[in-house]
Backbone as CSV, one residue per row, in Angstrom:
resi,resn,N_x,N_y,N_z,CA_x,CA_y,CA_z,C_x,C_y,C_z
1,MET,-29.805,-31.953,-20.190,-28.452,-31.464,-20.078,-27.546,-32.626,-19.708
2,PHE,-26.401,-32.687,-20.358,-25.437,-33.742,-20.092,-24.300,-33.181,-19.256
3,LEU,-23.941,-33.886,-18.216,-22.815,-33.492,-17.370,-21.808,-34.629,-17.348
4,PHE,-20.596,-34.309,-17.683,-19.528,-35.306,-17.695,-18.376,-34.804,-16.842
5,SER,-17.739,-35.707,-16.150,-16.552,-35.338,-15.378,-15.348,-35.249,-16.312
6,ASP,-14.303,-34.585,-15.829,-13.067,-34.521,-16.612,-12.577,-35.929,-16.940
7,THR,-12.661,-36.813,-15.979,-12.196,-38.192,-16.172,-12.972,-38.891,-17.281
8,GLU,-14.289,-38.711,-17.310,-15.101,-39.339,-18.359,-14.736,-38.788,-19.733
9,ILE,-14.500,-37.499,-19.805,-14.127,-36.886,-21.088,-12.770,-37.409,-21.539
10,ILE,-11.814,-37.455,-20.620,-10.475,-37.940,-20.966,-10.501,-39.423,-21.323
11,ASP,-11.363,-40.197,-20.691,-11.509,-41.611,-21.062,-11.971,-41.740,-22.508
12,ASP,-12.902,-40.874,-22.923,-13.418,-40.916,-24.293,-12.478,-40.260,-25.300
13,PHE,-11.710,-39.265,-24.848,-10.810,-38.510,-25.716,-9.439,-38.412,-25.046
14,PRO,-8.673,-39.501,-25.068,-7.414,-39.553,-24.316,-6.370,-38.539,-24.775
15,GLU,-6.551,-37.955,-25.947,-5.596,-36.946,-26.412,-5.780,-35.611,-25.691
16,LEU,-6.902,-35.453,-24.976,-7.155,-34.229,-24.218,-6.553,-34.320,-22.826
17,THR,-6.261,-33.157,-22.278,-5.768,-33.079,-20.902,-6.769,-32.264,-20.084
18,GLU,-6.587,-32.269,-18.771,-7.445,-31.445,-17.925,-7.281,-29.968,-18.282
19,THR,-6.089,-29.573,-18.683,-5.835,-28.191,-19.100,-6.653,-27.846,-20.338
20,ASP,-6.753,-28.775,-21.292,-7.565,-28.557,-22.494,-9.023,-28.336,-22.124
21,ILE,-9.528,-29.155,-21.235,-10.930,-29.062,-20.823,-11.185,-27.737,-20.121
22,LYS,-10.281,-27.354,-19.230,-10.422,-26.081,-18.526,-10.409,-24.918,-19.513
23,ALA,-9.532,-24.954,-20.493,-9.458,-23.886,-21.490,-10.763,-23.781,-22.274
24,CYS,-11.360,-24.903,-22.628,-12.646,-24.894,-23.340,-13.746,-24.285,-22.481
25,LEU,-13.791,-24.664,-21.224,-14.817,-24.133,-20.330,-14.643,-22.636,-20.111
26,GLU,-13.400,-22.174,-20.001,-13.150,-20.741,-19.848,-13.575,-19.980,-21.103
27,PHE,-13.312,-20.551,-22.278,-13.711,-19.932,-23.530,-15.233,-19.778,-23.593
28,VAL,-15.949,-20.823,-23.257,-17.412,-20.786,-23.295,-17.955,-19.774,-22.287
29,ALA,-17.354,-19.730,-21.109,-17.797,-18.775,-20.091,-17.575,-17.344,-20.586
30,ASP,-16.416,-17.069,-21.172,-16.141,-15.730,-21.696,-17.099,-15.383,-22.825
31,ARG,-17.357,-16.319,-23.686,-18.274,-16.082,-24.812,-19.683,-15.800,-24.301
32,GLY,-20.100,-16.516,-23.264,-21.419,-16.292,-22.674,-21.544,-14.896,-22.116
33,ARG,-20.498,-14.417,-21.470,-20.520,-13.044,-20.939,-20.573,-12.034,-22.071
34,LEU,-19.846,-12.290,-23.162,-19.843,-11.385,-24.311,-21.235,-11.322,-24.923
35,VAL,-21.864,-12.448,-25.126,-23.203,-12.493,-25.710,-24.191,-11.780,-24.806
36,ALA,-24.080,-11.998,-23.507,-24.996,-11.351,-22.564,-24.825,-9.837,-22.588
37,SER,-23.581,-9.361,-22.678,-23.371,-7.914,-22.659,-23.818,-7.276,-23.964
38,VAL,-23.661,-7.939,-25.088,-24.116,-7.413,-26.370,-25.645,-7.417,-26.409
39,SER,-26.269,-8.445,-25.878,-27.722,-8.535,-25.859,-28.333,-7.437,-24.986
40,ALA,-27.646,-7.048,-23.921,-28.155,-6.032,-23.011,-27.998,-4.619,-23.583
41,ALA,-27.137,-4.466,-24.539,-26.856,-3.126,-25.099,-27.946,-2.621,-25.988
């Protein structure tokens, strides 16, 4: 598993902001909950 800080990501992709990164993480978290709830049904 790879773990990168916001700073490392922004260093590699300067067009991104901390807000962009947070939005991506929230999307993945929501998708994970959706997949888990569909799998449990």
